N, CA and C atoms of all chains as a GROMACS GRO file, in nm:
protein
  582
    1MET      N    1   0.084  -0.121   0.000
    1MET     CA    2   0.000   0.000   0.000
    1MET      C    3   0.088   0.126   0.000
    2ASP      N    4   0.052   0.217  -0.086
    2ASP     CA    5   0.127   0.341  -0.090
    2ASP      C    6   0.057   0.440   0.006
    3TRP      N    7   0.126   0.478   0.112
    3TRP     CA    8   0.062   0.555   0.218
    3TRP      C    9   0.030   0.699   0.181
    4VAL      N   10   0.113   0.760   0.096
    4VAL     CA   11   0.089   0.902   0.065
    4VAL      C   12  -0.047   0.922  -0.004
    5PRO      N   13  -0.076   0.850  -0.115
    5PRO     CA   14  -0.209   0.870  -0.174
    5PRO      C   15  -0.324   0.826  -0.084
    6ALA      N   16  -0.301   0.722  -0.003
    6ALA     CA   17  -0.408   0.674   0.086
    6ALA      C   18  -0.444   0.782   0.188
    7ILE      N   19  -0.341   0.838   0.250
    7ILE     CA   20  -0.367   0.942   0.350
    7ILE      C   21  -0.417   1.070   0.284
    8ALA      N   22  -0.359   1.103   0.166
    8ALA     CA   23  -0.402   1.223   0.095
    8ALA      C   24  -0.550   1.214   0.059
    9ARG      N   25  -0.595   1.096   0.014
    9ARG     CA   26  -0.736   1.080  -0.025
    9ARG      C   27  -0.827   1.093   0.098
   10TRP      N   28  -0.782   1.033   0.209
   10TRP     CA   29  -0.857   1.039   0.334
   10TRP      C   30  -0.874   1.185   0.380
   11VAL      N   31  -0.761   1.257   0.386
   11VAL     CA   32  -0.764   1.397   0.429
   11VAL      C   33  -0.845   1.481   0.331
   12HIS      N   34  -0.828   1.453   0.201
   12HIS     CA   35  -0.901   1.526   0.096
   12HIS      C   36  -1.052   1.511   0.118
   13PHE      N   37  -1.096   1.391   0.150
   13PHE     CA   38  -1.239   1.367   0.173
   13PHE      C   39  -1.287   1.439   0.299
   14MET      N   40  -1.211   1.425   0.408
   14MET     CA   41  -1.256   1.486   0.534
   14MET      C   42  -1.264   1.638   0.522
   15ALA      N   43  -1.156   1.698   0.469
   15ALA     CA   44  -1.154   1.844   0.457
   15ALA      C   45  -1.258   1.889   0.354
   16GLY      N   46  -1.273   1.811   0.246
   16GLY     CA   47  -1.370   1.846   0.142
   16GLY      C   48  -1.513   1.842   0.193
   17ILE      N   49  -1.541   1.744   0.278
   17ILE     CA   50  -1.676   1.736   0.338
   17ILE      C   51  -1.700   1.859   0.425
   18MET      N   52  -1.598   1.898   0.502
   18MET     CA   53  -1.614   2.018   0.586
   18MET      C   54  -1.634   2.143   0.500
   19TRP      N   55  -1.553   2.156   0.396
   19TRP     CA   56  -1.560   2.275   0.308
   19TRP      C   57  -1.697   2.284   0.240
   20VAL      N   58  -1.732   2.179   0.167
   20VAL     CA   59  -1.858   2.184   0.092
   20VAL      C   60  -1.978   2.180   0.188
   21GLY      N   61  -1.962   2.110   0.301
   21GLY     CA   62  -2.069   2.108   0.401
   21GLY      C   63  -2.098   2.248   0.453
   22LEU      N   64  -1.992   2.323   0.484
   22LEU     CA   65  -2.012   2.460   0.532
   22LEU      C   66  -2.064   2.550   0.421
   23LEU      N   67  -2.017   2.525   0.298
   23LEU     CA   68  -2.069   2.603   0.183
   23LEU      C   69  -2.220   2.583   0.171
   24TYR      N   70  -2.264   2.457   0.183
   24TYR     CA   71  -2.408   2.428   0.174
   24TYR      C   72  -2.481   2.485   0.296
   25TYR      N   73  -2.416   2.482   0.413
   25TYR     CA   74  -2.476   2.544   0.532
   25TYR      C   75  -2.502   2.693   0.505
   26PHE      N   76  -2.401   2.764   0.451
   26PHE     CA   77  -2.417   2.907   0.424
   26PHE      C   78  -2.532   2.932   0.326
   27ASN      N   79  -2.539   2.850   0.222
   27ASN     CA   80  -2.635   2.875   0.115
   27ASN      C   81  -2.774   2.820   0.143
   28PHE      N   82  -2.781   2.702   0.204
   28PHE     CA   83  -2.912   2.640   0.225
   28PHE      C   84  -2.973   2.679   0.359
   29VAL      N   85  -2.889   2.717   0.457
   29VAL     CA   86  -2.942   2.743   0.592
   29VAL      C   87  -2.921   2.890   0.633
   30GLN      N   88  -2.794   2.932   0.636
   30GLN     CA   89  -2.766   3.061   0.698
   30GLN      C   90  -2.824   3.180   0.623
   31ALA      N   91  -2.819   3.178   0.490
   31ALA     CA   92  -2.868   3.294   0.413
   31ALA      C   93  -3.015   3.322   0.447
   32ALA      N   94  -3.096   3.217   0.448
   32ALA     CA   95  -3.239   3.235   0.479
   32ALA      C   96  -3.259   3.268   0.627
   33ALA      N   97  -3.180   3.203   0.714
   33ALA     CA   98  -3.193   3.228   0.858
   33ALA      C   99  -3.156   3.371   0.893
   34LEU      N  100  -3.054   3.423   0.824
   34LEU     CA  101  -3.008   3.559   0.851
   34LEU      C  102  -3.114   3.663   0.813
   35LYS      N  103  -3.184   3.634   0.705
   35LYS     CA  104  -3.291   3.723   0.660
   35LYS      C  105  -3.401   3.729   0.768
   36ALA      N  106  -3.439   3.610   0.816
   36ALA     CA  107  -3.544   3.604   0.918
   36ALA      C  108  -3.496   3.666   1.050
   37ALA      N  109  -3.368   3.641   1.083
   37ALA     CA  110  -3.314   3.692   1.209
   37ALA      C  111  -3.300   3.844   1.205
   38THR      N  112  -3.267   3.898   1.087
   38THR     CA  113  -3.256   4.043   1.072
   38THR      C  114  -3.394   4.106   1.094
   39ALA      N  115  -3.498   4.040   1.042
   39ALA     CA  116  -3.634   4.092   1.055
   39ALA      C  117  -3.679   4.099   1.201
   40ASP      N  118  -3.637   4.002   1.283
   40ASP     CA  119  -3.681   4.008   1.424
   40ASP      C  120  -3.571   4.054   1.520
   41GLY      N  121  -3.464   4.113   1.462
   41GLY     CA  122  -3.361   4.176   1.546
   41GLY      C  123  -3.267   4.081   1.618
   42THR      N  124  -3.255   3.956   1.571
   42THR     CA  125  -3.166   3.861   1.639
   42THR      C  126  -3.046   3.818   1.553
   43ALA      N  127  -3.021   3.896   1.447
   43ALA     CA  128  -2.914   3.859   1.353
   43ALA      C  129  -2.776   3.853   1.419
   44ALA      N  130  -2.756   3.933   1.525
   44ALA     CA  131  -2.624   3.938   1.589
   44ALA      C  132  -2.580   3.800   1.639
   45GLY      N  133  -2.676   3.720   1.680
   45GLY     CA  134  -2.643   3.584   1.726
   45GLY      C  135  -2.568   3.507   1.620
   46ILE      N  136  -2.613   3.525   1.496
   46ILE     CA  137  -2.549   3.454   1.384
   46ILE      C  138  -2.421   3.526   1.342
   47THR      N  139  -2.431   3.657   1.320
   47THR     CA  140  -2.315   3.729   1.265
   47THR      C  141  -2.199   3.738   1.365
   48LYS      N  142  -2.232   3.738   1.495
   48LYS     CA  143  -2.126   3.752   1.596
   48LYS      C  144  -2.069   3.617   1.640
   49HIS      N  145  -2.155   3.519   1.656
   49HIS     CA  146  -2.109   3.393   1.716
   49HIS      C  147  -2.096   3.276   1.618
   50VAL      N  148  -2.182   3.270   1.518
   50VAL     CA  149  -2.181   3.153   1.429
   50VAL      C  150  -2.095   3.178   1.304
   51ALA      N  151  -2.125   3.285   1.233
   51ALA     CA  152  -2.059   3.309   1.104
   51ALA      C  153  -1.906   3.315   1.112
   52PRO      N  154  -1.847   3.387   1.210
   52PRO     CA  155  -1.699   3.391   1.213
   52PRO      C  156  -1.636   3.253   1.232
   53ARG      N  157  -1.698   3.170   1.318
   53ARG     CA  158  -1.645   3.034   1.339
   53ARG      C  159  -1.662   2.949   1.214
   54ALA      N  160  -1.780   2.958   1.155
   54ALA     CA  161  -1.806   2.880   1.033
   54ALA      C  162  -1.709   2.921   0.922
   55LEU      N  163  -1.684   3.053   0.911
   55LEU     CA  164  -1.592   3.102   0.806
   55LEU      C  165  -1.448   3.058   0.831
   56LEU      N  166  -1.410   3.049   0.957
   56LEU     CA  167  -1.273   3.004   0.990
   56LEU      C  168  -1.251   2.862   0.938
   57PHE      N  169  -1.342   2.771   0.973
   57PHE     CA  170  -1.328   2.632   0.928
   57PHE      C  171  -1.349   2.621   0.777
   58PHE      N  172  -1.437   2.705   0.723
   58PHE     CA  173  -1.467   2.706   0.580
   58PHE      C  174  -1.343   2.739   0.498
   59ARG      N  175  -1.276   2.848   0.532
   59ARG     CA  176  -1.164   2.891   0.446
   59ARG      C  177  -1.041   2.803   0.462
   60TRP      N  178  -1.019   2.752   0.586
   60TRP     CA  179  -0.900   2.668   0.603
   60TRP      C  180  -0.922   2.525   0.555
   61SER      N  181  -1.046   2.477   0.564
   61SER     CA  182  -1.072   2.343   0.509
   61SER      C  183  -1.059   2.346   0.357
   62ALA      N  184  -1.087   2.463   0.297
   62ALA     CA  185  -1.068   2.478   0.152
   62ALA      C  186  -0.920   2.459   0.116
   63VAL      N  187  -0.832   2.519   0.196
   63VAL     CA  188  -0.688   2.507   0.170
   63VAL      C  189  -0.642   2.362   0.187
   64VAL      N  190  -0.686   2.300   0.297
   64VAL     CA  191  -0.644   2.161   0.324
   64VAL      C  192  -0.696   2.068   0.213
   65THR      N  193  -0.819   2.091   0.170
   65THR     CA  194  -0.876   2.009   0.062
   65THR      C  195  -0.791   2.020  -0.064
   66TRP      N  196  -0.754   2.142  -0.099
   66TRP     CA  197  -0.676   2.164  -0.222
   66TRP      C  198  -0.538   2.098  -0.210
   67LEU      N  199  -0.472   2.120  -0.096
   67LEU     CA  200  -0.337   2.063  -0.078
   67LEU      C  201  -0.340   1.910  -0.080
   68ALA      N  202  -0.438   1.852  -0.012
   68ALA     CA  203  -0.449   1.706  -0.010
   68ALA      C  204  -0.482   1.654  -0.151
   69GLY      N  205  -0.564   1.730  -0.224
   69GLY     CA  206  -0.596   1.692  -0.362
   69GLY      C  207  -0.472   1.697  -0.450
   70ALA      N  208  -0.389   1.800  -0.430
   70ALA     CA  209  -0.265   1.812  -0.508
   70ALA      C  210  -0.171   1.695  -0.475
   71ALA      N  211  -0.164   1.658  -0.346
   71ALA     CA  212  -0.079   1.545  -0.305
   71ALA      C  213  -0.133   1.416  -0.365
   72LEU      N  214  -0.264   1.405  -0.371
   72LEU     CA  215  -0.327   1.285  -0.426
   72LEU      C  216  -0.298   1.272  -0.577
   73LEU      N  217  -0.298   1.385  -0.646
   73LEU     CA  218  -0.266   1.381  -0.790
   73LEU      C  219  -0.120   1.341  -0.812
   74GLY      N  220  -0.034   1.382  -0.719
   74GLY     CA  221   0.106   1.343  -0.725
   74GLY      C  222   0.170   1.380  -0.857
   75ASN      N  223   0.236   1.280  -0.921
   75ASN     CA  224   0.305   1.310  -1.046
   75ASN      C  225   0.210   1.326  -1.165
   76GLN      N  226   0.078   1.313  -1.138
   76GLN     CA  227  -0.022   1.336  -1.243
   76GLN      C  228  -0.079   1.479  -1.235
   77PHE      N  229  -0.023   1.560  -1.144
   77PHE     CA  230  -0.073   1.696  -1.122
   77PHE      C  231  -0.080   1.777  -1.252
   78VAL      N  232   0.029   1.779  -1.326
   78VAL     CA  233   0.033   1.859  -1.450
   78VAL      C  234  -0.062   1.801  -1.553
   79ASN      N  235  -0.065   1.667  -1.565
   79ASN     CA  236  -0.156   1.604  -1.661
   79ASN      C  237  -0.302   1.637  -1.629
   80ALA      N  238  -0.334   1.642  -1.499
   80ALA     CA  239  -0.472   1.675  -1.459
   80ALA      C  240  -0.506   1.818  -1.501
   81PHE      N  241  -0.417   1.911  -1.470
   81PHE     CA  242  -0.449   2.052  -1.499
   81PHE      C  243  -0.439   2.085  -1.647
   82THR      N  244  -0.369   2.001  -1.725
   82THR     CA  245  -0.366   2.024  -1.869
   82THR      C  246  -0.466   1.931  -1.940
   83LEU      N  247  -0.545   1.861  -1.861
   83LEU     CA  248  -0.651   1.771  -1.911
   83LEU      C  249  -0.595   1.670  -2.011
   84SER      N  250  -0.475   1.622  -1.983
   84SER     CA  251  -0.412   1.530  -2.078
   84SER      C  252  -0.388   1.392  -2.017
   85LYS      N  253  -0.352   1.297  -2.102
   85LYS     CA  254  -0.320   1.159  -2.064
   85LYS      C  255  -0.428   1.094  -1.978
   86GLY      N  256  -0.553   1.105  -2.025
   86GLY     CA  257  -0.664   1.039  -1.956
   86GLY      C  258  -0.705   1.102  -1.825
   87MET      N  259  -0.648   1.219  -1.793
   87MET     CA  260  -0.678   1.283  -1.663
   87MET      C  261  -0.781   1.396  -1.677
   88ALA      N  262  -0.851   1.403  -1.791
   88ALA     CA  263  -0.942   1.516  -1.813
   88ALA      C  264  -1.055   1.519  -1.711
   89GLY      N  265  -1.106   1.400  -1.674
   89GLY     CA  266  -1.219   1.396  -1.579
   89GLY      C  267  -1.182   1.459  -1.446
   90ILE      N  268  -1.082   1.405  -1.381
   90ILE     CA  269  -1.042   1.459  -1.251
   90ILE      C  270  -0.978   1.597  -1.268
   91GLY      N  271  -0.922   1.622  -1.388
   91GLY     CA  272  -0.863   1.753  -1.416
   91GLY      C  273  -0.967   1.864  -1.411
   92VAL      N  274  -1.086   1.837  -1.467
   92VAL     CA  275  -1.194   1.936  -1.460
   92VAL      C  276  -1.232   1.958  -1.313
   93GLY      N  277  -1.238   1.848  -1.236
   93GLY     CA  278  -1.266   1.860  -1.093
   93GLY      C  279  -1.160   1.945  -1.023
   94ALA      N  280  -1.034   1.923  -1.060
   94ALA     CA  281  -0.924   2.000  -0.998
   94ALA      C  282  -0.934   2.148  -1.033
   95TRP      N  283  -0.969   2.176  -1.158
   95TRP     CA  284  -0.985   2.316  -1.199
   95TRP      C  285  -1.100   2.384  -1.124
   96LEU      N  286  -1.213   2.312  -1.115
   96LEU     CA  287  -1.330   2.369  -1.045
   96LEU      C  288  -1.295   2.395  -0.898
   97GLY      N  289  -1.226   2.299  -0.835
   97GLY     CA  290  -1.186   2.317  -0.695
   97GLY      C  291  -1.091   2.434  -0.678
   98THR      N  292  -1.002   2.451  -0.774
   98THR     CA  293  -0.906   2.562  -0.766
   98THR      C  294  -0.976   2.697  -0.780
   99ILE      N  295  -1.070   2.704  -0.874
   99ILE     CA  296  -1.148   2.828  -0.891
   99ILE      C  297  -1.224   2.859  -0.762
  100MET      N  298  -1.284   2.753  -0.703
  100MET     CA  299  -1.360   2.773  -0.579
  100MET      C  300  -1.270   2.820  -0.465
  101LEU      N  301  -1.149   2.764  -0.456
  101LEU     CA  302  -1.055   2.805  -0.350
  101LEU      C  303  -1.018   2.953  -0.367
  102ILE      N  304  -0.991   2.992  -0.492
  102ILE     CA  305  -0.956   3.133  -0.518
  102ILE      C  306  -1.074   3.223  -0.481
  103ASN      N  307  -1.195   3.180  -0.517
  103ASN     CA  308  -1.314   3.259  -0.481
  103ASN      C  309  -1.326   3.277  -0.330
  104VAL      N  310  -1.296   3.170  -0.255
  104VAL     CA  311  -1.306   3.177  -0.108
  104VAL      C  312  -1.210   3.283  -0.054
  105TRP      N  313  -1.083   3.275  -0.095
  105TRP     CA  314  -0.981   3.361  -0.034
  105TRP      C  315  -0.974   3.500  -0.095
  106ALA      N  316  -1.004   3.512  -0.226
  106ALA     CA  317  -0.987   3.642  -0.291
  106ALA      C  318  -1.116   3.724  -0.292
  107ILE      N  319  -1.232   3.658  -0.281
  107ILE     CA  320  -1.358   3.734  -0.290
  107ILE      C  321  -1.444   3.717  -0.163
  108ILE      N  322  -1.477   3.592  -0.128
  108ILE     CA  323  -1.573   3.572  -0.018
  108ILE      C  324  -1.516   3.623   0.116
  109TRP      N  325  -1.397   3.580   0.151
  109TRP     CA  326  -1.341   3.616   0.282
  109TRP      C  327  -1.317   3.766   0.297
  110PRO      N  328  -1.254   3.835   0.201
  110PRO     CA  329  -1.236   3.981   0.218
  110PRO      C  330  -1.370   4.055   0.231
  111ASN      N  331  -1.471   4.010   0.158
  111ASN     CA  332  -1.602   4.077   0.167
  111ASN      C  333  -1.672   4.043   0.299
  112GLN      N  334  -1.656   3.918   0.346
  112GLN     CA  335  -1.717   3.880   0.474
  112GLN      C  336  -1.654   3.958   0.589
  113GLN      N  337  -1.526   3.988   0.577
  113GLN     CA  338  -1.460   4.067   0.682
  113GLN      C  339  -1.525   4.205   0.695
  114LYS      N  340  -1.564   4.264   0.581
  114LYS     CA  341  -1.635   4.393   0.585
  114LYS      C  342  -1.773   4.376   0.645
  115ILE      N  343  -1.845   4.269   0.602
  115ILE     CA  344  -1.983   4.247   0.648
  115ILE      C  345  -1.986   4.225   0.799
  116LEU      N  346  -1.891   4.147   0.850
  116LEU     CA  347  -1.891   4.111   0.992
  116LEU      C  348  -1.824   4.216   1.080
  117GLY      N  349  -1.774   4.323   1.018
  117GLY     CA  350  -1.712   4.431   1.096
  117GLY      C  351  -1.569   4.401   1.139
  118LEU      N  352  -1.506   4.301   1.075
  118LEU     CA  353  -1.367   4.270   1.109
  118LEU      C  354  -1.272   4.365   1.036
  119LYS      N  355  -1.326   4.434   0.935
  119LYS     CA  356  -1.252   4.532   0.856
  119LYS      C  357  -1.342   4.655   0.846
  120PRO      N  358  -1.286   4.777   0.859
  120PRO     CA  359  -1.372   4.894   0.852
  120PRO      C  360  -1.436   4.910   0.714
  121ALA      N  361  -1.566   4.945   0.714
  121ALA     CA  362  -1.638   4.966   0.587
  121ALA      C  363  -1.760   5.053   0.612
  122THR      N  364  -1.793   5.136   0.514
  122THR     CA  365  -1.914   5.219   0.525
  122THR      C  366  -2.035   5.128   0.500
  123ASP      N  367  -2.154   5.184   0.530
  123ASP     CA  368  -2.278   5.105   0.507
  123ASP      C  369  -2.292   5.067   0.360
  124GLU      N  370  -2.253   5.162   0.274
  124GLU     CA  371  -2.262   5.136   0.130
  124GLU      C  372  -2.166   5.024   0.087
  125GLU      N  373  -2.044   5.029   0.143
  125GLU     CA  374  -1.945   4.924   0.112
  125GLU      C  375  -1.991   4.789   0.166
  126LYS      N  376  -2.055   4.791   0.284
  126LYS     CA  377  -2.106   4.666   0.342
  126LYS      C  378  -2.217   4.607   0.256
  127ALA      N  379  -2.304   4.693   0.206
  127ALA     CA  380  -2.415   4.645   0.121
  127ALA      C  381  -2.360   4.581  -0.007
  128LYS      N  382  -2.258   4.646  -0.064
  128LYS     CA  383  -2.197   4.592  -0.186
  128LYS      C  384  -2.125   4.460  -0.155
  129ALA      N  385  -2.053   4.458  -0.042
  129ALA     CA  386  -1.980   4.337  -0.002
  129ALA      C  387  -2.075   4.220   0.020
  130ARG      N  388  -2.193   4.251   0.077
  130ARG     CA  389  -2.294   4.147   0.104
  130ARG      C  390  -2.339   4.082  -0.027
  131ARG      N  391  -2.363   4.166  -0.127
  131ARG     CA  392  -2.410   4.115  -0.258
  131ARG      C  393  -2.299   4.033  -0.327
  132VAL      N  394  -2.178   4.085  -0.324
  132VAL     CA  395  -2.066   4.016  -0.391
  132VAL      C  396  -2.038   3.882  -0.323
  133ALA      N  397  -2.034   3.883  -0.188
  133ALA     CA  398  -2.007   3.758  -0.115
  133ALA      C  399  -2.119   3.656  -0.139
  134PHE      N  400  -2.243   3.706  -0.140
  134PHE     CA  401  -2.357   3.617  -0.161
  134PHE      C  402  -2.349   3.550  -0.298
  135LEU      N  403  -2.329   3.632  -0.402
  135LEU     CA  404  -2.327   3.576  -0.538
  135LEU      C  405  -2.207   3.484  -0.559
  136THR      N  406  -2.093   3.516  -0.500
  136THR     CA  407  -1.975   3.430  -0.515
  136THR      C  408  -1.997   3.298  -0.443
  137SER      N  409  -2.062   3.305  -0.327
  137SER     CA  410  -2.093   3.183  -0.253
  137SER      C  411  -2.190   3.096  -0.332
  138ARG      N  412  -2.289   3.160  -0.394
  138ARG     CA  413  -2.384   3.086  -0.478
  138ARG      C  414  -2.313   3.027  -0.601
  139PHE      N  415  -2.219   3.104  -0.657
  139PHE     CA  416  -2.142   3.057  -0.773
  139PHE      C  417  -2.062   2.932  -0.735
  140ASN      N  418  -2.002   2.935  -0.615
  140ASN     CA  419  -1.928   2.817  -0.568
  140ASN      C  420  -2.021   2.698  -0.544
  141THR      N  421  -2.142   2.725  -0.496
  141THR     CA  422  -2.240   2.617  -0.477
  141THR      C  423  -2.272   2.555  -0.612
  142MET      N  424  -2.290   2.640  -0.713
  142MET     CA  425  -2.316   2.591  -0.849
  142MET      C  426  -2.197   2.506  -0.897
  143LEU      N  427  -2.074   2.556  -0.878
  143LEU     CA  428  -1.956   2.482  -0.923
  143LEU      C  429  -1.937   2.350  -0.848
  144SER      N  430  -1.985   2.345  -0.723
  144SER     CA  431  -1.966   2.222  -0.644
  144SER      C  432  -2.041   2.105  -0.706
  145ILE      N  433  -2.145   2.132  -0.783
  145ILE     CA  434  -2.225   2.023  -0.842
  145ILE      C  435  -2.142   1.947  -0.947
  146PRO      N  436  -2.087   2.015  -1.050
  146PRO     CA  437  -1.996   1.941  -1.139
  146PRO      C  438  -1.868   1.896  -1.069
  147LEU      N  439  -1.819   1.974  -0.973
  147LEU     CA  440  -1.697   1.934  -0.901
  147LEU      C  441  -1.713   1.794  -0.841
  148LEU      N  442  -1.824   1.771  -0.772
  148LEU     CA  443  -1.846   1.641  -0.708
  148LEU      C  444  -1.865   1.531  -0.812
  149PHE      N  445  -1.927   1.566  -0.925
  149PHE     CA  446  -1.943   1.466  -1.032
  149PHE      C  447  -1.807   1.423  -1.084
  150PHE      N  448  -1.720   1.522  -1.111
  150PHE     CA  449  -1.590   1.488  -1.171
  150PHE      C  450  -1.492   1.429  -1.070
  151MET      N  451  -1.510   1.462  -0.940
  151MET     CA  452  -1.430   1.395  -0.837
  151MET      C  453  -1.464   1.247  -0.835
  152ALA      N  454  -1.594   1.219  -0.839
  152ALA     CA  455  -1.640   1.081  -0.833
  152ALA      C  456  -1.608   1.007  -0.962
  153ALA      N  457  -1.592   1.082  -1.071
  153ALA     CA  458  -1.570   1.020  -1.202
  153ALA      C  459  -1.445   0.932  -1.202
  154GLY      N  460  -1.344   0.973  -1.126
  154GLY     CA  461  -1.221   0.896  -1.123
  154GLY      C  462  -1.237   0.765  -1.047
  155LEU      N  463  -1.337   0.759  -0.962
  155LEU     CA  464  -1.352   0.642  -0.875
  155LEU      C  465  -1.462   0.547  -0.921
  156THR      N  466  -1.578   0.602  -0.948
  156THR     CA  467  -1.694   0.514  -0.961
  156THR      C  468  -1.760   0.511  -1.098
  157HIS      N  469  -1.761   0.623  -1.170
  157HIS     CA  470  -1.834   0.615  -1.295
  157HIS      C  471  -1.746   0.641  -1.417
  158ARG      N  472  -1.637   0.567  -1.422
  158ARG     CA  473  -1.552   0.573  -1.541
  158ARG      C  474  -1.630   0.524  -1.662
  159ALA      N  475  -1.724   0.433  -1.637
  159ALA     CA  476  -1.805   0.380  -1.747
  159ALA      C  477  -1.884   0.490  -1.817
  160ALA      N  478  -1.918   0.595  -1.741
  160ALA     CA  479  -1.994   0.707  -1.800
  160ALA      C  480  -1.914   0.776  -1.910
  161PHE      N  481  -1.780   0.762  -1.901
  161PHE     CA  482  -1.694   0.822  -2.002
  161PHE      C  483  -1.647   0.718  -2.104
  162GLY      N  484  -1.701   0.597  -2.094
  162GLY     CA  485  -1.663   0.492  -2.188
  162GLY      C  486  -1.522   0.442  -2.164
  163LEU      N  487  -1.475   0.449  -2.039
  163LEU     CA  488  -1.337   0.406  -2.008
  163LEU      C  489  -1.335   0.261  -1.960
  164MET      N  490  -3.344   4.069  -1.655
  164MET     CA  491  -3.358   3.927  -1.623
  164MET      C  492  -3.302   3.899  -1.483
  165LYS      N  493  -3.372   3.816  -1.409
  165LYS     CA  494  -3.329   3.784  -1.273
  165LYS      C  495  -3.206   3.692  -1.276
  166ASN      N  496  -3.114   3.717  -1.186
  166ASN     CA  497  -2.996   3.630  -1.178
  166ASN      C  498  -3.037   3.493  -1.122
  167PRO      N  499  -3.011   3.384  -1.196
  167PRO     CA  500  -3.054   3.252  -1.147
  167PRO      C  501  -2.988   3.214  -1.013
  168LEU      N  502  -2.872   3.274  -0.984
  168LEU     CA  503  -2.803   3.242  -0.859
  168LEU      C  504  -2.871   3.304  -0.736
  169ASP      N  505  -2.972   3.392  -0.760
  169ASP     CA  506  -3.046   3.448  -0.647
  169ASP      C  507  -3.136   3.344  -0.581
  170SER      N  508  -3.171   3.239  -0.655
  170SER     CA  509  -3.254   3.134  -0.595
  170SER      C  510  -3.175   3.004  -0.586
  171LEU      N  511  -3.208   2.925  -0.485
  171LEU     CA  512  -3.138   2.797  -0.467
  171LEU      C  513  -3.166   2.703  -0.583
  172TRP      N  514  -3.292   2.700  -0.627
  172TRP     CA  515  -3.325   2.612  -0.739
  172TRP      C  516  -3.253   2.654  -0.867
  173GLY      N  517  -3.245   2.785  -0.888
  173GLY     CA  518  -3.172   2.836  -1.005
  173GLY      C  519  -3.026   2.794  -0.999
  174THR      N  520  -2.968   2.800  -0.880
  174THR     CA  521  -2.827   2.762  -0.860
  174THR      C  522  -2.808   2.613  -0.892
  175ILE      N  523  -2.899   2.530  -0.839
  175ILE     CA  524  -2.888   2.385  -0.860
  175ILE      C  525  -2.907   2.350  -1.008
  176ILE      N  526  -3.004   2.413  -1.073
  176ILE     CA  527  -3.029   2.385  -1.215
  176ILE      C  528  -2.906   2.427  -1.299
  177CYS      N  529  -2.850   2.544  -1.267
  177CYS     CA  530  -2.728   2.589  -1.339
  177CYS      C  531  -2.614   2.489  -1.317
  178GLY      N  532  -2.602   2.438  -1.195
  178GLY     CA  533  -2.496   2.342  -1.164
  178GLY      C  534  -2.514   2.212  -1.242
  179VAL      N  535  -2.637   2.166  -1.252
  179VAL     CA  536  -2.664   2.041  -1.326
  179VAL      C  537  -2.637   2.063  -1.476
  180LEU      N  538  -2.680   2.178  -1.528
  180LEU     CA  539  -2.655   2.208  -1.671
  180LEU      C  540  -2.505   2.217  -1.698
  181LEU      N  541  -2.433   2.282  -1.608
  181LEU     CA  542  -2.288   2.295  -1.624
  181LEU      C  543  -2.222   2.157  -1.620
  182THR      N  544  -2.272   2.069  -1.533
  182THR     CA  545  -2.220   1.932  -1.526
  182THR      C  546  -2.237   1.862  -1.660
  183ALA      N  547  -2.357   1.876  -1.719
  183ALA     CA  548  -2.384   1.811  -1.848
  183ALA      C  549  -2.291   1.864  -1.956
  184ILE      N  550  -2.273   1.997  -1.959
  184ILE     CA  551  -2.186   2.059  -2.061
  184ILE      C  552  -2.042   2.010  -2.045
  185LEU      N  553  -1.993   2.012  -1.921
  185LEU     CA  554  -1.855   1.968  -1.896
  185LEU      C  555  -1.838   1.819  -1.922
  186TYR      N  556  -1.942   1.742  -1.892
  186TYR     CA  557  -1.936   1.597  -1.915
  186TYR      C  558  -1.912   1.568  -2.064
  187PHE      N  559  -1.990   1.634  -2.151
  187PHE     CA  560  -1.973   1.609  -2.295
  187PHE      C  561  -1.838   1.663  -2.344
  188ALA      N  562  -1.794   1.774  -2.285
  188ALA     CA  563  -1.662   1.828  -2.323
  188ALA      C  564  -1.551   1.729  -2.287
  189VAL      N  565  -1.557   1.676  -2.165
  189VAL     CA  566  -1.454   1.581  -2.120
  189VAL      C  567  -1.462   1.452  -2.200
  190LYS      N  568  -1.584   1.408  -2.227
  190LYS     CA  569  -1.602   1.284  -2.304
  190LYS      C  570  -1.536   1.297  -2.441
  191SER      N  571  -1.551   1.416  -2.501
  191SER     CA  572  -1.490   1.433  -2.635
  191SER      C  573  -1.338   1.442  -2.625
  192ILE      N  574  -1.287   1.496  -2.513
  192ILE     CA  575  -1.141   1.501  -2.496
  192ILE      C  576  -1.086   1.359  -2.478
  193LEU      N  577  -1.159   1.276  -2.402
  193LEU     CA  578  -1.111   1.141  -2.371
  193LEU      C  579  -1.129   1.041  -2.485
  194SER      N  580  -1.215   1.078  -2.583
  194SER     CA  581  -1.240   0.978  -2.691
  194SER      C  582  -1.143   0.995  -2.806
   0.00000   0.00000   0.00000
């Protein structure tokens, strides 16, 4: 047994479940809950106590997922990202995951810092940050659907590609 | 036109459509 890919796959799955699980929590649960909580004046419970913790695990599990995925690809890393030598399926998954990771760190997190008051921002800047973070989070939710298909493609449904 | 990503169903439908598009693209690369 080769331990590096075995452990890399294990870590990739655990961190990936945390990352996408929190992404789905934000989109399927928190967005609607925050709207209702804002209406009855209890939003601070979420924005002060829940969201910062969820975002901490969200952004770092994204990094761990990507690194473990890169370790799992090993010497096939370049072939995956160039969609060559039969690695196009998982390569598309790798590209989608990379785009999602960049979205987390370059767009969602900086805007969430403004929304949560961790970075100074005017009300207008906060409103804009809220919209940008929301749409980017939704965009990542959309990308997670093909991402999971192409991740699984390497393991279970090679037949779908006639392999 | 309303942004489909404003609704959860719109997001899911876009994700499924994107999956189908990428699937056929990858299939043609692999064949």
